[in-house]
N, C-alpha and C positions, 0 to 999 in steps of 0.2 A: 722267443718272438713269435707270436701267433698272428698268421696272416689270413687265416680262414673267413674272417669277417669281411674280406675284400672280394669274396668268391661269388658275389651275386650282382646282377644288374649290369653286366659288361656292356660297353658301348660297342656295337658290332664293327665299327670303323676304327676303334683304338686297341691298342695292345699294352698291357702292363707286364713288363719283363722283371723278374728278379735276377740281378746281376751278381756274379760270383766269381772267384778265381780259383785255380787249381795250384797255384804258384807262379811267381813272375807276373809280367804285366798284361797277359792275355786275359781278357774277359769272356765269360760264358753266360749264358742265360736261359731260363725256362719261363714259361707263361705262369704269372701269379696265380691264375685260376686252378693250376694243378698243385699248388703248395698248401699244405696244412699248418706247418709250423717250422721254424728254424731254431736250432739250440746247439750248444756246445757238444761235441761228441760224448755221448753217454757210455756207461759201461757196456761192453758188449759181451754175449756169449758166443764163443766160437762154434761154428757147425763142421762137423766132419764131412768130408768129400764134397765140400761146396766149391763153386766156382772159384778161381784163384782171386777174383776181385771182390768177393764177398768178405766182409770183415767179420760178420756176425750178426746176431739178433738182439734187439732191445724191446722192452716194453712201453708201448705208446698208447695211452688211454685204454689200458686193459687188453691190447692186442699185440701180438708178437710181429715186429716189423724187421725185416731184413734190411741190413745196411751195407751198401755197395761203395768201394772206393771208385769213385768216377774218373780219376786221373789213371788209374791202372786200366780200367775198362776202355777208355778211349786212346789210350797209348801216349798220353801227355808225359814227355820226358822231363819237363821242368818242374814236376809235382813237388810240393813243399809238404813233408810229413813230419817236421820238426817239432811242431806243436799238436795240441789236441784236435785242431781243425773244428770245422762245423758240419752239422748234419741238417740236410734239407728234407724234410719229411712231406711226402706229397701222396696224392691218390691218382694212379694211373692205370687205364684199362682194367677196373675193378679190383686193383691190387694196391695195398699201401707199402711203400718202400722208402727207404732213407738213402740219400746221396751223401757220402762224406766228400766235403771239399776243403779247401784251404781256409778262405775267408768268405764272407758274404758283404757284398758292397751295399746295395740300395735297390729301390724299385723305380724303374724308369717307365715313363708314359709315351708311347709314339703311335703313328699311324701305320696300319698294316701295309699301305703302299710304299713305306720305308724299308720294308724287310725284302731281301733279294735272295735268290738262289746262291748257295755258296760255291766258290770256285772250285771246280773239280781237281785242280792241281793241289789242294790242301791234302796233307797226310791224314787228316781227321774228317775228310769230306764225307764218308759213308756214316759218320756219326752226327752229322749236321744237318739241319733241315732248312736253315735260312742264316743270312748275316745282315747285320745292320751296323750303322755308325751311331755311337752315343758320345757327345763331347769330343767328336773328331777321332774316337778310337773304335777299331773294329770289335764288334761283339758276335760271337757265334752261339746261335740257338740250337740246344741240343735235342737230337732225336730220342725222344724218352722211349718209344716203342722199341728201338733197336738195342738200346741198353738194356731194357727189362728182359727181352728175349735172348740176349746173350747171357745173361747173369743169374736171373731169378725164375723166369718162367721157361717151361719147356716149349720151344718154338713149335713142337709137332703135337701138342696135348690136346689141341681142339680139332684135330684132323683125323682122330682114330674113330671114324664114324661108321665103320663096317658094322651092319647090323642095327643101326640106329633107325628105328621103324618111322619116326616123325620125319627125319632127314629123307629117307627113301620116298616117303609119301610126297614130300615137298618137291623132290626132284621130278616125280611124275605129273605134279600138278601145274608147273608154271607155264607150258606151252609158249616158250619164247620164240620158237621157231627161228629164223633167221636174224631176228633182232638182237641187239647188242645192248649191254649195259656200260655206261661210262662211269669208270672209277677214277675219282680225283683224290690224291693224296701226295704230300710231300715226302712221306716216310716210305722208304724203299721196304721196309719189312712190313708196313700195314698194306702196301699194295699187293706184296707176296701173300699175305694172309687172306685178303679178300679174293685174291685170283684163285687160291686154292679152293675156297668155298664154292665160287661160280663154276669152277672145272668140275667140282663133284656134282653140281646141280646140272651140268650140261648147258650152261649159258655163256653165249659168246661175250666178249667184253673188249672194251678200248681203254687206254690208260692215259692220265694226264698228271703232272706233278705239281699244278697249282690252278688256282681259279681262273687266271688269265690265260693259261694254256688251254683249259677246258672250254673256256667261252669261245676261243677262237676256232677251236675244233667244231664245236656245235655250230656256229655260224658258217663254217666252211661246208659242212654236211647239209644244211639248210639249203644253202646256195646250189650245191650239186643236186639237190633233189627238189628244186623249186617246183611248187604246184603240188607236192605230195606231203602227206602228214609226217612230221619228223619222227613221230612214235612208230612208224612202220620200219624205221631204221635204227634208231636209238630209243629204246623202250624207257629207260630211266636213268636218273643220275645218282651215284652214291658218292658224296663228297665229305671229306674232312672238314673241319671248321677252321682250325689254325693252319694257314699257309702262306708263304711269301706272295708278293705281287697282288694277288687278290684272294681275300678269305673265303670260307664257304658261304657266309652270310651275304657277302656282296655278290658272289656268284649266283645264289638263289635269287637275290633281287633283280640281277640282270637278266635272267632266264625269264621271270616274270614280265619283265617289262618289254621283251623282245616278242613280238607278234608271231614269229616263226617257231619259237621255242617255248612259249608260255604255258602249253599243255603238258610238258614234261614232268613225270613225277620224279620229286627230289627227295632223297633221303640224307639228312645229315648225320654222318657217322663219326664219333669223336672219342678221344681218350680222357676227356673232361669227366671223370666220374662223379656223378651226383650233382653236377652243377650246369648241366645243359640248361640253357635258358630258353625254355620251351615258348615263352612269350615273343621273345625276339625271333625265334625260328618261325612261328606263326606270322609274325609282322612281315617278314620278308618273303613268305610264301612256301616254306618248306611243308612237304606233305608229313613227314615223320622224322624223329630223331632217335638215335640208338648209340649206347655206349659200347665201345670196342672192348673185348673183341670175344665174341661168343658165336660160333659157327652156325648153330641151329637158328638162333635169334635173328642173325643176319639172313639166313635162308628164308625165315618166315617174311621178313620185310621185302626181300627181293621178290618173292611170289606175289606179295601184296601189290608190289609197284608193277609188276608184269601183267596183273590181270586188272589192274585199276583203270578207270576212265581218265577223265581230264585231271590234271595236277591240281593239288591243294583244294579239293571239294570239301574237306571238312576240318582243316587246321592240321596243325603238327602233331601226330600220336607220339607218345614217348615210351620208350622202353630201355 
């Protein structure tokens, strides 16, 4: 079942989720925009010394794709491995990967405002970025970045930057001073990655877990510094697109509509490899878009934002 033809022209206020199960009644989901295809689990080639959740690799459209046992990764105790199961193949953070699940249900469309933060009491809370109710059943939305960096990617690979001449030049060029960057992301691993890059650049930062929290923080800061330019305190915003409560598009639109915040530089930073809706980003007023995660590319955008004038002067640049 191919779903890649649904990956264009997303409505910024609507979210399409692919629902699936790992066994039992609990439903999980990922954004359809990240999904390329769903198939019965294919023949896999085992990998020596791989993570315990890695089942092997398969050939997909001429590329080798690692397949991960999602239930084992998130510690789901009711996993059903009695049948072949299904594999959801997607493109995340510039990487193609397959997730083995028990069964795939359907695609459901809902509003971003209906997605909320997961309860911290859940045993899987660290793997979940949001929860919602569909047909009166709780659905947990997967933190793809965390799964990837625990199983397929080396969490530290992008941070071996000693001797990287371009990064060192960028660190010398930003002149951030005491100004901060606001990082907005519902994924803990994504916040950690971004923080490491900013630390290496020597840039101060603040953190928010969703667009609503970020907007409240910005408005509070604007009120505290009334009469001053907000950019003398918060130089730019780096925001994920997919977030509970308020997504990145809606956050950007709200920033542009607030006279105290409208000049902020906004970078939309997302794991939606290859399907960033640049027109939508421009429409809401973003200055640039960037696919996660590559430290030097992010550093370039940070320096650009720190040295820019007023926000969104030339539309959303993409990289």
